[in-house]
C-alpha positions as CSV (number, residue, x, y, z in Angstrom):
1,M,-89.1,1.0,126.1
2,A,-86.3,-1.3,126.1
3,F,-82.7,0.0,125.9
4,Q,-80.6,-1.5,123.2
5,S,-76.9,-1.5,123.0
6,L,-74.7,-2.0,119.9
7,L,-71.6,-4.0,120.0
8,V,-68.9,-2.3,117.8
9,L,-66.2,-4.5,116.7
10,E,-63.1,-2.9,115.1
11,K,-60.6,-4.5,112.9
12,P,-57.5,-5.3,114.6
13,L,-55.5,-2.9,112.4
14,Q,-53.7,0.2,113.1
15,H,-55.9,3.2,112.6
16,L,-54.4,6.4,111.1
17,A,-54.7,9.8,112.6
18,L,-56.6,12.4,110.7
19,S,-53.4,14.3,110.0
20,D,-51.9,11.2,108.5
21,W,-55.0,10.7,106.4
22,N,-54.8,14.3,105.2
23,N,-51.1,13.8,104.5
24,R,-51.8,10.7,102.6
25,L,-54.5,12.5,100.5
26,N,-52.1,15.3,99.8
27,T,-49.5,12.8,98.8
28,L,-51.8,11.0,96.4
29,R,-52.9,14.3,94.9
30,N,-49.3,15.4,94.5
31,V,-48.3,12.1,92.9
32,A,-51.3,12.2,90.6
33,D,-50.4,15.7,89.6
34,A,-46.8,14.6,89.0
35,R,-47.9,11.6,87.0
36,R,-50.3,13.6,84.9
37,G,-47.5,16.2,84.3
38,D,-45.1,13.4,83.2
39,A,-47.8,11.9,81.0
40,F,-48.4,15.3,79.4
41,R,-44.6,15.8,78.9
42,I,-44.3,12.3,77.4
43,R,-47.2,12.9,75.1
44,H,-45.9,16.2,74.0
45,S,-42.3,14.9,73.5
46,S,-43.8,11.9,71.7
47,R,-45.7,14.1,69.4
48,N,-42.7,16.2,68.7
49,L,-40.6,13.0,68.2
50,R,-43.2,11.6,65.8
51,N,-43.2,14.8,63.8
52,E,-39.5,15.2,63.8
53,T,-38.8,11.5,62.9
54,R,-41.5,11.6,60.2
55,I,-39.9,14.8,58.7
56,E,-36.4,13.5,59.1
57,G,-37.3,10.1,57.6
58,D,-39.2,11.8,54.7
59,W,-36.3,14.2,54.0
60,T,-33.7,11.4,54.2
61,N,-35.8,9.3,51.8
62,Y,-36.2,12.3,49.6
63,E,-32.4,12.9,49.6
64,T,-31.8,9.2,49.0
65,N,-34.2,9.4,46.0
66,E,-32.4,12.5,44.8
67,A,-29.1,10.8,45.2
68,L,-30.3,7.8,43.2
69,A,-31.8,10.0,40.5
70,D,-28.5,12.0,40.2
71,R,-26.6,8.7,40.1
72,I,-29.0,7.4,37.3
73,S,-28.5,10.7,35.4
74,E,-24.7,10.5,35.8
75,L,-24.7,6.9,34.7
76,N,-26.9,7.9,31.8
77,R,-24.6,10.7,30.8
78,W,-21.5,8.6,31.0
79,R,-23.3,5.7,29.1
80,D,-24.4,8.1,26.4
81,A,-20.8,9.5,26.1
82,I,-19.3,6.1,25.9
83,A,-21.9,4.9,23.6
84,N,-21.2,7.8,21.3
85,T,-17.5,6.9,21.5
86,F,-18.4,3.2,20.8
87,E,-20.4,4.3,17.7
88,R,-17.5,6.4,16.5
89,I,-15.2,3.4,17.0
90,E,-17.5,1.2,14.9
91,R,-17.8,3.8,12.2
92,E,-14.0,4.3,12.1
93,M,-13.4,0.6,12.1
94,K,-15.8,0.3,9.2
95,L,-14.1,3.1,7.2
96,L,-10.6,1.8,8.1
97,S,-11.6,-1.7,7.0
98,E,-12.8,-0.3,3.7
99,E,-9.6,1.6,3.2
100,K,-7.6,-1.5,4.1
101,C,-9.7,-3.6,1.7
102,S,-9.1,-1.0,-1.1
103,T,-5.3,-1.1,-0.3
104,E,-5.3,-4.9,-0.5
105,R,-7.2,-4.8,-3.8
106,E,-4.5,-2.4,-5.0
107,L,-1.8,-4.8,-3.8
108,E,-3.5,-7.6,-5.7
109,A,-3.9,-5.4,-8.8
110,M,-0.1,-5.0,-8.9
111,Q,0.3,-8.7,-9.8
112,N,-0.7,-7.9,-13.3
113,P,1.9,-5.2,-13.8
114,L,4.5,-7.5,-12.2
115,S,3.7,-10.3,-14.7
116,V,3.8,-7.8,-17.6
117,I,7.1,-6.3,-16.5
118,G,8.5,-9.8,-16.1
119,E,7.4,-10.8,-19.7
120,C,8.7,-7.6,-21.1
121,L,12.1,-8.1,-19.5
122,T,12.1,-11.8,-20.6
123,M,11.1,-10.9,-24.1
124,R,13.8,-8.1,-24.4
125,D,16.4,-10.6,-23.2
126,C,15.7,-12.5,-26.4
127,R,17.5,-9.9,-28.4
128,L,20.6,-11.0,-30.3
129,G,24.1,-9.9,-30.8
130,A,25.0,-6.3,-30.3
131,E,21.3,-5.5,-29.5
132,M,21.7,-6.8,-26.1
133,T,22.3,-3.4,-24.6
134,Y,21.5,-1.6,-21.3
135,D,19.4,1.1,-23.1
136,D,17.0,3.5,-21.6
137,A,14.1,1.2,-22.2
138,D,15.8,-1.5,-20.2
139,T,16.7,1.0,-17.5
140,E,13.2,2.5,-17.3
141,I,11.5,-1.0,-17.2
142,K,13.8,-1.9,-14.3
143,N,13.0,1.4,-12.6
144,E,9.4,0.6,-13.1
145,L,9.9,-2.9,-11.5
146,S,11.8,-1.1,-8.5
147,V,8.9,1.4,-8.2
148,L,6.4,-1.4,-8.3
149,E,8.2,-3.4,-5.6
150,N,8.6,-0.2,-3.4
151,N,5.0,0.5,-3.8
152,Q,4.2,-3.1,-2.7
153,R,6.4,-2.7,0.4
154,L,4.8,0.7,1.2
155,L,1.2,-0.5,0.8
156,A,2.0,-3.7,2.7
157,D,3.4,-1.8,5.6
158,Q,0.4,0.5,5.6
159,C,-1.9,-2.5,5.5
160,Q,-0.1,-4.0,8.5
161,K,-0.5,-0.8,10.4
162,A,-4.1,-0.7,9.6
163,W,-4.5,-4.3,10.7
164,E,-2.7,-3.5,14.1
165,K,-4.9,-0.5,14.5
166,L,-8.1,-2.5,13.8
167,C,-6.9,-5.1,16.4
168,R,-6.5,-2.3,19.1
169,L,-9.8,-0.8,18.1
170,E,-11.5,-4.1,18.4
171,E,-10.0,-4.6,21.9
172,V,-11.2,-1.1,23.0
173,K,-14.6,-1.7,21.4
174,F,-14.9,-4.9,23.5
175,K,-14.0,-3.1,26.6
176,L,-16.4,-0.2,25.9
177,G,-19.1,-2.8,25.2
178,L,-18.6,-4.3,28.6
179,E,-18.5,-0.8,30.2
180,I,-21.8,0.1,28.5
181,G,-23.4,-3.2,29.6
182,N,-22.3,-2.7,33.1
183,K,-23.6,0.9,33.2
184,E,-27.0,-0.2,31.7
185,E,-27.2,-2.9,34.3
186,A,-26.4,-0.5,37.1
187,E,-28.8,2.1,35.7
188,D,-31.6,-0.4,35.6
189,L,-30.9,-1.6,39.1
190,D,-30.8,1.9,40.4
191,M,-34.1,2.8,38.7
192,A,-35.7,-0.3,40.2
193,Q,-34.5,0.9,43.6
194,L,-35.8,4.4,42.9
195,A,-39.2,2.9,42.0
196,L,-39.5,1.2,45.6
197,D,-41.3,2.9,48.4
198,K,-42.2,1.9,52.0
199,F,-45.5,0.4,50.7
200,A,-43.8,-2.0,48.3
201,A,-44.5,-5.7,49.0
202,N,-41.0,-6.9,48.4
203,I,-39.2,-5.0,51.1
204,T,-37.8,-6.9,54.2
205,Y,-35.1,-6.6,56.8
206,K,-31.7,-7.6,55.5
207,P,-28.8,-9.0,57.5
208,D,-25.9,-6.6,57.6
209,S,-27.2,-4.4,54.8
210,T,-24.6,-1.6,55.5
211,R,-21.7,-4.0,54.9
212,I,-19.2,-3.0,52.1
213,P,-19.6,-5.5,49.2
214,K,-16.6,-7.5,48.0
215,N,-14.6,-6.1,45.1
216,S,-16.2,-2.7,45.5
217,C,-14.4,0.5,44.8
218,S,-14.7,4.1,45.7
219,Y,-16.5,6.7,43.7
220,Q,-13.3,8.4,42.8
221,S,-12.0,5.1,41.5
222,W,-15.1,4.5,39.5
223,L,-15.0,8.0,38.1
224,E,-11.3,7.8,37.2
225,H,-11.8,4.3,35.5
226,T,-14.8,5.7,33.5
227,K,-12.7,8.7,32.3
228,N,-9.7,6.5,31.6
229,M,-11.9,4.3,29.4
230,K,-13.2,7.1,27.4
231,Q,-9.7,8.7,27.1
232,L,-8.4,5.3,26.0
233,A,-11.0,5.3,23.2
234,E,-10.3,8.9,22.3
235,N,-6.6,8.2,22.1
236,E,-7.2,5.2,19.8
237,L,-9.5,7.3,17.6
238,A,-7.1,10.2,17.5
239,D,-4.8,8.7,14.9
240,T,-7.4,6.5,13.0
241,Y,-8.1,9.3,10.6
242,A,-4.4,9.8,10.0
243,I,-4.0,6.1,9.3
244,R,-7.0,6.1,6.8
245,E,-5.7,9.2,5.1
246,A,-2.1,7.6,5.0
247,L,-3.7,4.6,3.3
248,F,-5.5,6.7,0.7
249,V,-2.5,8.9,0.1
250,C,-0.2,5.9,-0.3
251,R,-2.5,4.3,-2.7
252,E,-2.8,7.4,-4.9
253,K,0.9,8.2,-4.6
254,A,1.7,4.6,-5.6
255,R,-0.7,4.7,-8.4
256,N,0.6,8.0,-9.7
257,M,4.3,7.0,-9.4
258,L,3.6,3.7,-11.2
259,T,1.6,5.5,-14.0
260,S,4.3,8.1,-14.4
261,Q,7.0,5.4,-14.5
262,Q,4.9,3.3,-17.0
263,E,4.6,6.4,-19.3
264,R,8.3,7.0,-19.0
265,A,9.0,3.3,-19.8
266,E,6.6,3.3,-22.7
267,H,8.3,6.5,-24.0
268,S,11.7,5.0,-23.7
269,I,10.5,1.9,-25.6
270,R,8.9,3.9,-28.3
271,K,12.1,6.0,-28.5
272,R,14.1,2.8,-28.7
273,I,11.9,1.5,-31.5
274,F,12.3,4.7,-33.3
275,E,16.1,4.7,-32.8
276,T,16.2,1.0,-33.9
277,Q,14.1,1.8,-37.0
278,R,16.5,4.7,-37.9
279,A,19.6,2.5,-37.3
280,R,17.9,-0.2,-39.5
281,N,17.2,2.2,-42.2
282,E,20.6,3.5,-42.0
283,L,22.1,0.0,-42.2
284,E,19.8,-0.9,-45.2
285,W,21.1,2.2,-47.0
286,Q,24.7,1.2,-46.0
287,Q,23.9,-2.3,-47.3
288,L,22.7,-1.0,-50.6
289,K,25.8,1.2,-51.0
290,M,28.1,-1.7,-50.0
291,K,26.5,-3.9,-52.6
292,E,27.0,-1.2,-55.3
293,E,30.6,-0.7,-54.1
294,M,31.2,-4.5,-54.1
295,E,29.9,-4.7,-57.7
296,K,32.2,-1.8,-58.7
297,A,35.0,-3.5,-56.9
298,V,34.4,-6.7,-58.8
299,C,34.4,-4.8,-62.1
300,E,37.6,-3.0,-61.1
301,I,39.3,-6.3,-60.2
302,K,38.3,-7.8,-63.5
303,T,39.6,-4.7,-65.3
304,L,42.9,-4.9,-63.3
305,E,43.3,-8.6,-64.1
306,Q,42.7,-7.8,-67.9
307,A,45.3,-5.1,-67.7
308,L,47.6,-7.5,-65.9
309,R,47.2,-10.0,-68.6
310,D,47.8,-7.4,-71.2
311,K,51.0,-6.3,-69.5
312,T,52.1,-9.9,-69.1
313,D,51.9,-10.3,-72.9
314,G,53.9,-7.2,-73.4
315,L,56.6,-8.4,-71.0
316,K,56.7,-11.7,-72.8
317,L,57.2,-9.8,-76.0
318,A,60.0,-7.6,-74.7
319,E,61.8,-10.5,-73.0
320,T,61.5,-12.6,-76.2
321,R,63.0,-9.8,-78.1
322,L,65.9,-9.5,-75.8
323,E,66.5,-13.2,-75.8
324,N,66.4,-13.5,-79.5
325,R,68.8,-10.5,-80.0
326,A,71.2,-12.2,-77.6
327,Q,71.7,-14.8,-80.4
328,R,73.6,-12.3,-82.6
329,S,77.2,-13.2,-83.4
330,G,80.4,-11.4,-83.5
331,M,80.6,-7.6,-83.0
332,E,76.9,-7.4,-83.8
333,L,76.2,-8.5,-80.2
334,C,76.5,-5.0,-79.0
335,L,74.6,-3.1,-76.4
336,D,72.9,-0.7,-78.7
337,E,70.1,1.7,-78.1
338,A,67.6,-0.9,-79.1
339,H,69.0,-3.2,-76.3
340,D,68.8,-0.4,-73.8
341,Q,65.2,0.4,-74.8
342,L,64.2,-3.2,-74.6
343,C,65.7,-3.5,-71.1
344,L,64.0,-0.3,-70.1
345,E,60.8,-1.7,-71.4
346,V,61.3,-5.0,-69.5
347,H,62.0,-3.2,-66.3
348,K,59.0,-0.9,-66.8
349,L,56.6,-3.7,-67.7
350,R,57.9,-5.7,-64.6
351,D,57.3,-2.7,-62.4
352,I,54.0,-2.1,-64.0
353,R,53.0,-5.7,-63.5
354,R,54.1,-5.7,-59.9
355,R,52.1,-2.6,-59.3
356,L,49.0,-4.1,-60.9
357,I,49.5,-7.3,-58.9
358,D,49.7,-5.2,-55.7
359,K,46.6,-3.2,-56.8
360,I,44.7,-6.4,-57.6
361,D,45.6,-7.8,-54.1
362,E,44.6,-4.6,-52.5
363,A,41.3,-4.5,-54.5
364,K,40.6,-8.1,-53.5
365,T,41.4,-7.4,-49.9
366,N,39.1,-4.5,-50.0
367,Y,36.4,-6.6,-51.7
368,N,36.9,-9.2,-49.0
369,L,36.5,-6.5,-46.3
370,L,33.5,-5.1,-48.0
371,E,32.0,-8.6,-48.2
372,E,32.8,-9.3,-44.5
373,H,31.4,-6.0,-43.5
374,A,28.3,-6.6,-45.6
375,Q,27.8,-9.9,-43.8
376,K,28.1,-8.0,-40.5
377,I,25.5,-5.5,-41.7
378,D,23.2,-8.3,-42.7
379,V,23.6,-10.0,-39.3
380,D,23.1,-6.6,-37.6
381,L,20.1,-5.9,-39.7
382,E,18.6,-9.2,-38.7
383,N,19.3,-8.5,-35.1
384,K,17.8,-5.1,-35.3
385,Q,14.7,-6.4,-37.1
386,H,14.4,-9.0,-34.3
387,S,15.0,-6.4,-31.6
388,L,12.5,-4.1,-33.3
389,M,9.8,-6.8,-33.3
390,T,10.7,-7.6,-29.8
391,D,10.2,-4.1,-28.6
392,I,7.0,-3.7,-30.5
393,R,5.7,-7.0,-28.9
394,A,6.8,-5.7,-25.5
395,L,5.0,-2.4,-26.2
396,D,1.8,-4.4,-27.1
397,L,2.2,-6.5,-24.0
398,R,2.1,-3.3,-21.9
399,Q,-1.4,-2.6,-23.2
400,R,-2.5,-5.0,-20.5
401,L,-1.4,-2.3,-18.0
402,K,-4.2,0.0,-19.4
403,G,-6.9,-2.6,-19.2
404,G,-6.4,-3.8,-22.8
405,E,-5.3,-7.2,-24.1
406,F,-2.8,-7.9,-26.7
407,G,-4.5,-9.2,-29.8
408,A,-7.8,-7.6,-29.1
409,A,-7.6,-5.6,-32.3
410,K,-8.6,-7.2,-35.5
411,P,-5.9,-9.2,-37.3
412,A,-5.9,-7.0,-40.4
413,A,-5.6,-3.7,-38.3
414,Q,-2.8,-5.3,-36.2
415,T,-0.9,-6.4,-39.3
416,D,-1.2,-2.8,-40.8
417,R,0.0,-1.4,-37.5
418,N,3.0,-3.7,-37.4
419,I,3.8,-2.8,-41.0
420,E,3.6,0.9,-40.2
421,L,5.7,0.5,-37.1
422,T,8.4,-1.5,-38.8
423,K,8.5,0.7,-41.9
424,M,8.0,-2.3,-44.2
425,E,5.7,-0.6,-46.7
426,K,8.3,-0.5,-49.3
427,E,9.1,-4.2,-49.0
428,I,5.5,-5.3,-49.6
429,P,4.6,-5.5,-53.3
430,K,1.5,-3.6,-54.4
431,N,-1.0,-5.2,-56.4
């Protein structure tokens, strides 16, 4: 059998010793164990990290949603509070505008009393002579004019205050409207953000999302601003009721004062009419008596003149006798008793004649005075009749203050009323 030999060729590399091989194996095993341990720790820590980040992220999102919900609730509460205040302002503005309009209508209604008072004063200025007096009626009508002017000033001032208050309320209302609109917009925006989640389609990365927006403010500033807006509205509403009440009270007070003064003025006019009627009746009686006395004075003057003529004839007789007896001659021309008696008669008749002439002059002077006074009484009667008709006309004009119109009554009834007021029944002949 043939012998064969094997040629062994070795790689020209360094061969390791068995101990090195064993060391290398141990090293690989140890490294593998270390890598597996590290991988296990990484997987364990990764699982813990995933769980922790998921929980932390969920809780952070939950807290964010809660913060958004709380913010929406807070915005809703403040919006409702400001909206209620806004409605109160609208209601108060409406009520204040109605009170202001009522006051303005009251001011316009005062034009009629002013024209009536002016006509009354103008008419009473048409009185004549001694009837142009500052009587109680004139004083009360002027007081009525003063009350009316004071009422106009008072109501005009109250209207001005109401107008200024309406302007301030309008300004506050505009600010509250803006505030409510901003809060509604912010609430809608926050509700839209609350509705978003991580599965929404319109979420993306944003550049510098944590930046502070321009013109932003702190929460405390926002809260203080909101409270200030509400407080501003409350402050404006605080005195609105007082202004409305003042308008109502001023209108009622002005109306009551004017009504009271009108009643006093009408009472004074009626009293003046009564006094004028009484004075006219007194003058008519005096006129009647004066005419009777003048007739008696005329008769007495005629009687005195007749007596004077009789005494003149007697004086002529006595003087003629004396003159004729002075023609005696010689010792017969003596101053006897007959001469003395004739002289005494002449002196007495002259004295009687002088006294009669004086009495006639006195009677004529008295008659002239009676006639002059009678003329004054006639003029005064005419003035009083004119004044009486003037006051009656003024009283009729004042019916317009009560909603009536002069001349609204039937002509016959108006005539009867004038006859009754002027006491002219006795002057109208009866059929």
